[in-house]
C-alpha positions as CSV (number, residue, x, y, z in Angstrom):
1,X,0.0,0.0,0.0
2,X,2.8,2.4,0.9
3,X,4.6,1.5,-2.3
4,X,1.5,2.3,-4.3
5,X,1.2,5.7,-2.6
6,X,4.8,6.5,-3.4
7,X,4.4,5.5,-7.0
8,X,1.2,7.6,-7.3
9,X,3.0,10.6,-5.8
10,X,5.9,10.3,-8.1
11,X,3.6,10.0,-11.1
12,X,1.7,13.1,-10.1
13,X,5.0,14.9,-9.6
14,X,6.2,13.9,-13.0
15,X,3.0,15.0,-14.6
16,X,3.1,18.4,-12.8
17,X,6.6,19.0,-14.0
18,X,5.7,18.0,-17.5
19,X,2.8,20.4,-17.4
20,X,5.1,23.2,-16.3
21,X,7.5,22.5,-19.2
22,X,4.6,22.4,-21.8
23,X,3.1,25.5,-20.3
24,X,6.3,27.5,-20.5
25,X,6.9,26.2,-24.0
26,X,3.4,27.3,-25.1
27,X,4.0,30.8,-23.8
28,X,6.7,31.1,-26.3
29,X,5.4,29.3,-29.4
30,X,1.6,29.8,-29.0
31,X,0.5,31.9,-32.0
32,X,4.1,32.5,-33.0
33,X,5.1,34.7,-34.9
34,X,1.7,36.5,-35.2
35,X,1.5,37.5,-31.5
36,X,2.4,40.3,-31.0
37,X,0.2,41.1,-34.0
38,X,2.5,43.0,-36.2
39,X,6.2,43.8,-36.8
40,X,7.6,46.9,-35.2
41,X,9.5,49.3,-37.3
42,X,12.9,47.8,-36.4
43,X,11.6,44.4,-37.3
44,X,10.2,45.7,-40.6
45,X,13.5,47.2,-41.5
46,X,15.2,43.9,-40.9
47,X,12.7,42.1,-43.0
48,X,13.4,44.6,-45.9
49,X,17.2,44.0,-45.5
50,X,16.5,40.3,-45.4
51,X,14.6,40.4,-48.7
52,X,17.5,42.3,-50.3
53,X,20.2,40.0,-48.8
54,X,18.4,36.8,-50.0
55,X,18.1,38.0,-53.6
56,X,21.3,40.0,-54.0
57,X,23.7,39.2,-51.1
58,X,23.6,43.0,-50.3
59,X,21.4,45.0,-47.9
60,X,18.7,47.5,-49.1
61,X,21.3,50.1,-49.8
62,X,23.5,47.8,-51.9
63,X,26.2,47.2,-49.2
64,X,27.7,43.8,-48.7
65,X,26.2,41.4,-46.1
66,X,29.6,41.4,-44.3
67,X,29.7,44.8,-42.6
68,X,30.1,45.8,-39.0
69,X,27.2,48.3,-39.1
70,X,24.0,48.2,-41.2
71,X,22.7,51.7,-42.1
72,X,19.1,50.3,-42.2
73,X,16.7,53.3,-42.2
74,X,19.3,55.5,-40.6
75,X,19.3,53.9,-37.1
76,X,22.6,51.9,-37.8
77,X,21.9,48.3,-36.7
78,X,24.5,46.0,-35.3
79,X,25.1,43.1,-37.8
80,X,24.7,39.8,-35.9
81,X,21.0,39.7,-35.5
82,X,20.6,40.7,-39.1
83,X,22.9,37.8,-40.1
84,X,20.7,35.5,-38.1
85,X,17.6,36.8,-39.9
86,X,19.4,36.4,-43.2
87,X,20.2,32.8,-42.4
88,X,16.6,32.1,-41.3
89,X,15.3,33.8,-44.5
90,X,17.5,31.6,-46.6
91,X,15.9,28.6,-44.9
92,X,12.3,29.7,-44.6
93,X,12.0,32.8,-47.0
94,X,11.9,36.4,-45.7
95,X,8.9,36.7,-43.3
96,X,7.8,37.6,-39.8
97,X,8.8,34.1,-38.8
98,X,12.3,34.5,-40.0
99,X,12.7,37.9,-38.3
100,X,11.5,36.6,-34.9
101,X,13.0,33.1,-35.1
102,X,16.5,34.2,-33.8
103,X,14.9,35.7,-30.7
104,X,12.9,32.5,-30.1
105,X,16.0,30.3,-30.4
106,X,17.9,32.7,-28.1
107,X,15.1,32.4,-25.6
108,X,15.5,28.6,-25.5
109,X,19.3,29.0,-25.4
110,X,18.9,31.3,-22.4
111,X,17.4,28.3,-20.5
112,X,20.5,26.3,-21.2
113,X,22.8,29.2,-20.0
114,X,20.9,29.7,-16.7
115,X,21.0,26.0,-16.1
116,X,24.7,25.7,-16.9
117,X,25.5,28.7,-14.6
118,X,23.6,27.1,-11.8
119,X,25.5,23.8,-12.2
120,X,28.8,25.8,-12.4
121,X,28.0,27.9,-9.4
122,X,27.1,24.8,-7.2
123,X,30.0,22.6,-8.3
124,X,32.9,25.1,-8.9
125,X,35.4,24.8,-6.1
126,X,33.0,22.9,-3.8
127,X,34.7,21.1,-1.0
128,X,33.5,17.6,0.0
129,X,32.1,19.0,3.3
130,X,30.2,21.8,1.6
131,X,26.5,21.1,1.4
132,X,26.0,23.8,-1.3
133,X,25.1,21.3,-4.1
134,X,22.4,20.9,-6.7
135,X,21.3,18.0,-8.7
136,X,20.8,18.2,-12.5
137,X,17.1,17.7,-12.1
138,X,16.9,20.4,-9.3
139,X,18.8,22.9,-11.5
140,X,16.5,22.1,-14.5
141,X,13.3,22.6,-12.5
142,X,14.4,25.8,-10.9
143,X,15.5,27.2,-14.3
144,X,12.2,26.3,-16.0
145,X,10.1,27.7,-13.2
146,X,12.0,31.0,-13.1
147,X,12.6,31.7,-16.7
148,X,9.7,29.8,-18.1
149,X,7.1,32.2,-16.5
150,X,9.1,35.5,-16.7
151,X,7.0,38.0,-18.6
152,X,10.3,39.7,-19.5
153,X,11.8,36.6,-21.1
154,X,8.5,35.6,-22.8
155,X,7.9,39.0,-24.4
156,X,11.4,39.2,-25.9
157,X,11.4,35.6,-27.0
158,X,8.5,36.4,-29.3
159,X,9.8,39.6,-30.9
160,X,12.8,40.5,-33.1
161,X,15.0,42.7,-30.8
162,X,18.8,42.4,-31.1
163,X,19.2,42.9,-27.4
164,X,17.7,39.5,-26.6
165,X,20.1,37.6,-28.8
166,X,22.9,39.8,-27.4
167,X,22.1,39.0,-23.8
168,X,22.2,35.3,-24.7
169,X,25.6,35.5,-26.3
170,X,26.8,37.6,-23.3
171,X,25.6,34.9,-21.0
172,X,27.5,32.3,-23.0
173,X,30.7,34.4,-22.7
174,X,30.3,34.6,-18.9
175,X,29.7,30.9,-18.7
176,X,32.9,30.2,-20.7
177,X,34.7,32.7,-18.4
178,X,33.6,31.0,-15.2
179,X,34.5,27.5,-16.5
180,X,37.8,28.7,-18.0
181,X,40.0,28.1,-14.9
182,X,42.2,30.8,-16.3
183,X,43.2,28.7,-19.3
184,X,44.4,30.8,-22.2
185,X,42.2,29.2,-25.0
186,X,39.0,29.5,-22.9
187,X,39.7,33.1,-22.0
188,X,40.3,34.0,-25.6
189,X,37.1,32.2,-26.5
190,X,35.2,34.2,-23.8
191,X,36.6,37.4,-25.2
192,X,35.5,36.4,-28.7
193,X,32.0,35.6,-27.6
194,X,31.8,38.9,-25.7
195,X,32.9,40.7,-28.9
196,X,30.2,38.8,-30.9
197,X,27.7,39.9,-28.3
198,X,28.8,43.5,-28.7
199,X,28.3,43.2,-32.5
200,X,24.8,42.1,-31.6
201,X,23.8,44.8,-29.1
202,X,26.1,47.8,-28.5
203,X,25.7,48.2,-24.7
204,X,27.2,44.7,-24.0
205,X,30.7,46.2,-24.0
206,X,29.7,48.3,-20.9
207,X,28.6,45.1,-19.1
208,X,31.4,42.7,-20.1
209,X,34.4,44.6,-18.9
210,X,33.2,45.1,-15.3
211,X,32.2,41.4,-15.1
212,X,35.7,40.4,-16.4
213,X,37.5,42.6,-13.9
214,X,35.5,41.3,-10.9
215,X,36.0,37.7,-12.1
216,X,39.8,38.3,-12.3
217,X,39.9,39.7,-8.7
218,X,37.7,36.8,-7.5
219,X,40.2,34.3,-9.0
220,X,43.2,35.9,-7.2
221,X,44.0,35.6,-3.5
222,X,43.8,39.4,-2.9
223,X,40.6,39.1,-0.9
224,X,41.6,36.2,1.3
225,X,45.2,37.3,1.8
226,X,45.6,41.1,2.4
227,X,49.4,40.7,2.1
228,X,49.0,39.7,-1.5
229,X,48.6,43.4,-2.5
230,X,52.2,43.9,-1.3
231,X,53.6,41.4,-3.8
232,X,54.6,43.7,-6.6
233,X,55.4,41.0,-9.1
234,X,52.0,39.3,-8.7
235,X,50.3,42.6,-9.2
236,X,52.3,43.4,-12.3
237,X,51.6,39.9,-13.7
238,X,47.9,40.2,-13.0
239,X,47.8,43.6,-14.6
240,X,49.5,42.2,-17.7
241,X,47.0,39.4,-17.9
242,X,44.1,41.8,-17.6
243,X,45.5,44.0,-20.3
244,X,46.3,41.1,-22.6
245,X,42.8,39.6,-22.7
246,X,41.0,43.0,-22.7
247,X,43.3,43.9,-25.6
248,X,42.0,40.8,-27.5
249,X,38.5,42.0,-26.9
250,X,39.2,45.5,-28.1
251,X,41.1,44.3,-31.2
252,X,38.1,42.2,-32.2
253,X,36.0,45.5,-32.0
254,X,38.3,47.4,-34.4
255,X,36.1,46.7,-37.5
256,X,33.3,48.4,-35.6
257,X,35.3,51.4,-34.5
258,X,36.9,51.8,-37.9
259,X,33.6,51.6,-39.8
260,X,32.7,54.6,-41.9
261,X,29.3,54.6,-40.2
262,X,30.6,54.4,-36.6
263,X,30.7,58.2,-36.0
264,X,27.2,58.6,-37.4
265,X,25.9,55.7,-35.4
266,X,27.3,57.2,-32.2
267,X,25.7,60.5,-33.0
268,X,22.4,58.7,-33.6
269,X,22.6,56.9,-30.2
270,X,23.6,60.1,-28.4
271,X,20.6,61.9,-29.9
272,X,18.4,60.0,-27.5
273,X,17.4,62.4,-24.7
274,X,19.6,61.6,-21.8
275,X,21.1,63.1,-18.6
276,X,24.3,63.9,-20.6
277,X,22.3,66.4,-22.6
278,X,20.0,67.7,-19.9
279,X,20.9,71.4,-19.3
280,X,18.8,71.5,-16.1
281,X,21.8,70.4,-14.1
282,X,23.9,73.3,-15.4
283,X,21.1,75.8,-14.5
284,X,20.6,74.3,-11.1
285,X,24.4,74.3,-10.4
286,X,24.6,78.0,-11.3
287,X,21.6,78.9,-9.2
288,X,23.0,77.1,-6.1
289,X,26.4,78.7,-6.5
290,X,24.9,82.2,-6.8
291,X,22.7,81.6,-3.7
292,X,25.7,80.3,-1.7
293,X,28.0,83.1,-2.6
294,X,29.9,81.7,-5.6
295,X,33.1,80.9,-3.7
296,X,35.7,78.4,-4.8
297,X,34.2,75.9,-2.4
298,X,30.7,76.5,-3.7
299,X,31.9,75.9,-7.3
300,X,33.4,72.6,-6.3
301,X,30.4,71.4,-4.1
302,X,27.7,72.6,-6.6
303,X,29.3,71.4,-9.8
304,X,27.1,70.2,-12.5
305,X,28.7,66.7,-12.3
306,X,27.2,66.5,-8.7
307,X,23.7,67.2,-10.0
308,X,24.1,64.9,-13.0
309,X,25.2,62.2,-10.5
310,X,22.0,62.8,-8.5
311,X,19.8,62.3,-11.6
312,X,21.8,59.2,-12.5
313,X,21.3,57.8,-9.0
314,X,17.6,58.5,-9.2
315,X,17.3,56.8,-12.7
316,X,19.3,53.9,-11.4
317,X,17.0,53.5,-8.4
318,X,14.0,53.5,-10.8
319,X,15.7,50.9,-13.0
320,X,16.4,48.6,-10.1
321,X,13.1,49.3,-8.3
322,X,11.4,46.1,-7.0
323,X,8.1,47.7,-8.2
324,X,9.4,47.8,-11.7
325,X,11.0,44.3,-11.6
326,X,8.3,42.4,-9.8
327,X,5.0,44.4,-10.1
328,X,4.5,46.8,-13.1
329,X,7.3,46.1,-15.6
330,X,7.7,48.4,-18.6
331,X,4.7,50.6,-19.5
332,X,5.9,50.6,-23.1
333,X,3.7,47.9,-24.6
334,X,6.4,46.7,-27.0
335,X,8.6,45.9,-24.0
336,X,6.0,44.5,-21.6
337,X,2.4,44.4,-20.7
338,X,2.5,47.3,-18.2
339,X,0.5,45.1,-15.8
340,X,3.1,42.5,-14.8
341,X,6.7,42.9,-13.7
342,X,9.8,41.5,-15.5
343,X,9.3,38.5,-13.2
344,X,6.0,37.6,-11.5
345,X,5.4,39.1,-8.1
346,X,5.7,35.9,-6.1
347,X,9.3,35.5,-7.3
348,X,10.4,38.5,-5.2
349,X,10.6,36.1,-2.2
350,X,13.0,33.6,-3.8
351,X,15.0,36.5,-5.2
352,X,15.6,37.8,-1.7
353,X,16.4,34.2,-0.5
354,X,18.8,33.7,-3.3
355,X,20.7,36.9,-2.4
356,X,20.9,35.7,1.2
357,X,22.2,32.2,0.3
358,X,24.8,33.6,-2.1
359,X,25.9,36.1,0.6
360,X,26.4,33.3,3.0
361,X,27.9,30.6,0.8
362,X,29.2,32.1,-2.6
363,X,30.3,35.7,-2.0
364,X,32.5,35.7,-5.1
365,X,29.6,34.7,-7.4
366,X,27.3,37.2,-5.7
367,X,29.8,39.9,-6.5
368,X,29.9,38.8,-10.2
369,X,26.1,38.7,-10.4
370,X,25.5,42.0,-8.7
371,X,28.2,43.6,-11.0
372,X,26.4,42.1,-14.0
373,X,23.1,43.6,-12.9
374,X,24.4,47.0,-12.0
375,X,26.5,47.2,-15.2
376,X,23.4,46.4,-17.2
377,X,21.4,49.0,-15.3
378,X,23.8,51.9,-15.8
379,X,23.5,52.3,-19.6
380,X,19.7,51.9,-19.2
381,X,19.7,54.7,-16.6
382,X,21.5,57.3,-18.7
383,X,18.5,58.1,-21.0
384,X,15.7,60.1,-19.5
385,X,13.1,57.4,-20.2
386,X,13.4,55.1,-17.2
387,X,12.8,52.3,-16.3
388,X,13.3,50.5,-19.6
389,X,13.0,46.8,-20.0
390,X,14.7,46.6,-23.4
391,X,17.9,48.4,-22.4
392,X,18.0,46.4,-19.2
393,X,17.9,43.0,-21.0
394,X,21.5,42.2,-20.2
395,X,20.4,41.6,-16.6
396,X,17.9,38.9,-17.4
397,X,20.4,36.0,-16.8
398,X,21.8,37.1,-13.5
399,X,18.3,37.9,-12.1
400,X,17.2,34.4,-13.3
401,X,20.2,32.7,-11.6
402,X,19.5,34.4,-8.3
403,X,15.8,33.6,-8.3
404,X,16.5,30.0,-9.3
405,X,18.9,29.6,-6.4
406,X,16.2,31.0,-4.1
407,X,13.6,28.6,-5.5
408,X,15.8,25.6,-5.1
409,X,17.2,26.5,-1.7
410,X,13.8,27.5,-0.4
411,X,12.2,24.2,-1.6
412,X,15.1,22.2,-0.1
413,X,15.0,24.0,3.2
414,X,11.2,23.7,3.7
415,X,10.4,20.4,2.0
416,X,13.3,18.2,3.3
417,X,12.7,19.2,6.9
418,X,12.3,17.1,10.0
419,X,10.7,19.6,12.3
420,X,7.2,21.1,11.7
421,X,7.1,19.2,8.4
422,X,3.4,19.7,7.8
423,X,3.6,23.5,8.4
424,X,6.6,24.0,6.2
425,X,5.4,21.8,3.4
426,X,2.1,23.7,3.5
427,X,4.0,27.0,3.1
428,X,5.7,25.5,0.0
429,X,2.4,24.4,-1.3
430,X,0.9,27.9,-0.7
431,X,3.7,29.6,-2.5
432,X,3.3,27.2,-5.4
433,X,-0.5,27.9,-5.6
434,X,0.1,31.7,-5.6
435,X,2.8,31.3,-8.3
436,X,0.5,29.2,-10.4
437,X,-2.3,31.7,-10.0
438,X,-0.1,34.6,-11.1
439,X,1.2,32.5,-14.1
440,X,-2.3,31.6,-15.1
441,X,-3.5,35.2,-14.8
442,X,-0.5,36.5,-16.9
443,X,-1.1,33.8,-19.5
444,X,-4.8,34.7,-19.9
445,X,-4.0,38.4,-20.0
446,X,-1.2,38.0,-22.5
447,X,-3.1,36.1,-25.1
448,X,-6.6,37.6,-24.7
449,X,-6.3,41.3,-23.5
450,X,-2.8,42.3,-24.4
451,X,-3.2,41.8,-28.2
452,X,-6.1,44.3,-28.3
453,X,-4.5,47.0,-26.1
454,X,-1.1,46.8,-27.8
455,X,-2.1,47.2,-31.5
456,X,-0.9,50.8,-31.8
457,X,2.4,50.0,-30.0
458,X,3.2,47.4,-32.7
459,X,2.2,49.6,-35.6
460,X,-0.5,47.2,-36.8
461,X,-2.3,49.9,-38.8
462,X,0.9,50.4,-40.9
463,X,0.9,46.7,-41.8
464,X,-2.8,46.8,-42.7
465,X,-2.4,49.9,-44.9
466,X,0.6,48.5,-46.7
467,X,-1.2,45.2,-47.4
468,X,-4.3,47.0,-48.7
469,X,-2.4,49.3,-51.2
470,X,0.2,46.7,-52.3
471,X,-2.1,45.4,-55.1
472,X,-2.1,48.8,-56.7
473,X,1.7,48.9,-57.1
474,X,2.8,47.8,-60.6
475,X,4.9,49.1,-63.5
476,X,1.7,49.9,-65.4
477,X,0.2,52.3,-62.9
478,X,1.5,54.9,-60.4
479,X,0.6,55.4,-56.8
480,X,0.8,58.6,-54.8
481,X,0.6,58.3,-51.0
482,X,-0.4,61.3,-48.9
483,X,-0.7,61.6,-45.1
484,X,0.8,58.2,-44.5
485,X,2.6,57.4,-41.2
486,X,6.3,58.2,-40.8
487,X,8.7,55.9,-42.7
488,X,5.7,54.1,-44.2
489,X,7.9,53.1,-47.2
490,X,9.5,50.4,-45.1
491,X,6.2,48.6,-44.8
492,X,5.7,48.9,-48.6
493,X,9.1,47.5,-49.2
494,X,8.4,44.6,-46.8
495,X,4.9,43.7,-47.9
496,X,4.8,45.1,-51.5
497,X,5.5,43.3,-54.7
498,X,9.3,43.7,-54.5
499,X,11.9,41.0,-54.7
500,X,14.7,43.1,-53.1
501,X,16.7,43.6,-56.2
502,X,15.2,47.0,-56.9
503,X,16.1,48.7,-53.6
504,X,19.7,49.6,-54.3
505,X,18.7,51.3,-57.6
506,X,16.6,53.9,-55.8
507,X,18.0,57.1,-54.4
508,X,17.9,57.8,-50.7
509,X,18.4,60.7,-48.4
510,X,20.1,59.9,-45.1
511,X,19.4,56.2,-45.8
512,X,15.6,56.9,-46.2
513,X,13.7,56.3,-49.4
514,X,11.5,59.2,-50.5
515,X,10.5,57.8,-53.9
516,X,10.3,54.4,-55.5
517,X,9.4,53.1,-58.9
518,X,5.9,54.4,-59.6
519,X,5.4,55.2,-55.9
520,X,5.6,58.7,-54.5
521,X,5.0,60.3,-51.2
522,X,4.3,63.8,-52.5
523,X,1.9,65.3,-55.0
524,X,3.2,65.1,-58.6
525,X,3.4,68.3,-60.7
526,X,0.8,66.8,-63.1
527,X,-1.5,63.9,-62.6
528,X,-1.8,61.3,-65.3
529,X,-4.6,59.0,-66.2
530,X,-5.1,55.9,-64.1
531,X,-2.9,57.3,-61.4
532,X,-3.9,56.0,-57.9
533,X,-3.9,58.4,-55.1
534,X,-4.2,57.5,-51.4
535,X,-5.0,60.1,-48.8
536,X,-6.7,60.4,-45.3
537,X,-10.4,60.3,-45.8
538,X,-11.0,63.6,-43.9
539,X,-8.8,65.4,-46.5
540,X,-10.8,64.2,-49.5
541,X,-13.7,66.2,-51.0
542,X,-15.1,67.4,-54.3
543,X,-13.1,70.6,-53.8
544,X,-9.9,68.4,-54.1
545,X,-10.9,67.5,-57.7
546,X,-11.6,71.1,-58.6
547,X,-8.3,72.4,-57.1
548,X,-6.2,69.9,-59.0
549,X,-8.2,70.0,-62.3
550,X,-8.9,66.3,-62.2
551,X,-11.8,63.9,-62.0
552,X,-11.5,61.0,-59.5
553,X,-13.5,58.1,-58.4
554,X,-13.3,56.3,-55.1
555,X,-11.7,52.9,-55.7
556,X,-11.5,51.7,-52.1
557,X,-12.2,52.9,-48.6
558,X,-9.7,51.5,-46.1
559,X,-10.5,51.5,-42.4
560,X,-7.6,50.5,-40.1
561,X,-7.8,48.8,-36.8
562,X,-7.0,52.1,-35.0
563,X,-10.0,53.7,-36.6
564,X,-8.1,55.8,-39.1
565,X,-9.6,55.9,-42.5
566,X,-8.0,56.3,-45.9
567,X,-9.5,56.8,-49.4
568,X,-7.9,55.4,-52.5
569,X,-8.8,57.3,-55.6
570,X,-8.3,56.6,-59.3
571,X,-7.4,59.8,-61.1
572,X,-8.8,60.8,-64.5
573,X,-7.4,64.0,-65.9
574,X,-9.7,66.6,-67.4
575,X,-7.2,67.9,-70.0
């Protein structure tokens, strides 16, 4: 009888774990790639480049596929994600599926990285008497529970953002670094992966170098042996090693720094409103100095750098706020739901427990993870728009590792207990029920409510309009588009009857197309017969015909999902 109970319990446990895995899997592939409903402008631009790359081997501007910066539509994209989209397009044709597939695969790969980091953390330098151990099954379950139901990870697994692939490659670089045991080949490989991550998402370089420096200190005996700092030879040798491997990293970035587009790309990135451009700190500093008497001491104490530091500290606190991470998340509906945190609210408890366990048993790993998180938060805190889930993506893996540790250690502590077993197991069960409730509520909201409230954020109306007018684009007839959304030409290039071979033949201004074959975005000097004209419905009237000396007939009324209406006319001249 007892054996039957044990078998039944094991069967139920296996079924529950299998259900968790299937659930987490569905949250990523359910309705993929059509949820979110449309491609955002950056994804559309990558789809256009992919069409050109597949047919010509060059991007939309005629540049070779092998380049360190893609000009795209003037936003200067890093190349690795575009290469991944190019490869997917060769396999599956250019489509939304090909654009979002690299993120989906990076999402699954992130599970492997978090699992491997847990195993490394628990086994690296673990003495026989140390009880800080984890089984393969335990690490796997903790990883799936943590990452599988993270709204942060789910959202970016389903969308084509370079940052998500970048954080995966960065995680792989850190994993190689932690397992390198200071071997030359492994450290060079880690630097190579870090450089590849930088070519995927630019801010990775600000995260990798601090992680590497903290790791090198953790591998030395400076912390445990204060006298080690007095050994000049050791210090010089350590400095040379640091410089050597960082030099490898910087050498690998030379093609990026030497790119003809690098300066323009930096100007574009710095054009984002940030604390570096905010003149309020200068005004405030001058005001305080004047009030205080404008002495030398006042000029030092009330320097603009001090006030800039205050704003940075405020932004950093917003970026690292528990409210942002576990309750609200990003209000930008492309980066989150605005209703759920980066991780579900119940996971705040295992996060705190994970920090406590690491502080007690693995201080060196805690230092690396905290450095990882803070280094990821700093670039995200410089722009004025904070908090920001996309810019903070480099912190996904260290957060997941800490929470996974908290889940595993909490379960081990409360479940495998000899005192007050019923009470403690009941607490574990209660936590599990609350977590399941939050996961179910998020799943329901994400697939039923979120698609309706996020249409505008994903530029669905642009996709609908481009699809509607594409049938009127042909060599035999011309099409003039008035009052269309900004950079609408990208949607036409993506969904229109173009193979990709035509793009490089058209002229651009600052990498933006203003006119294409038989398609114009401004009124022609003279209309011709059978010319099609698209304009917002509120701008069309009989007076329009009289003013332009034409006769027109309404060919189609187009109503978009956001309520905006366009009128498509066929023009007949009166001359």
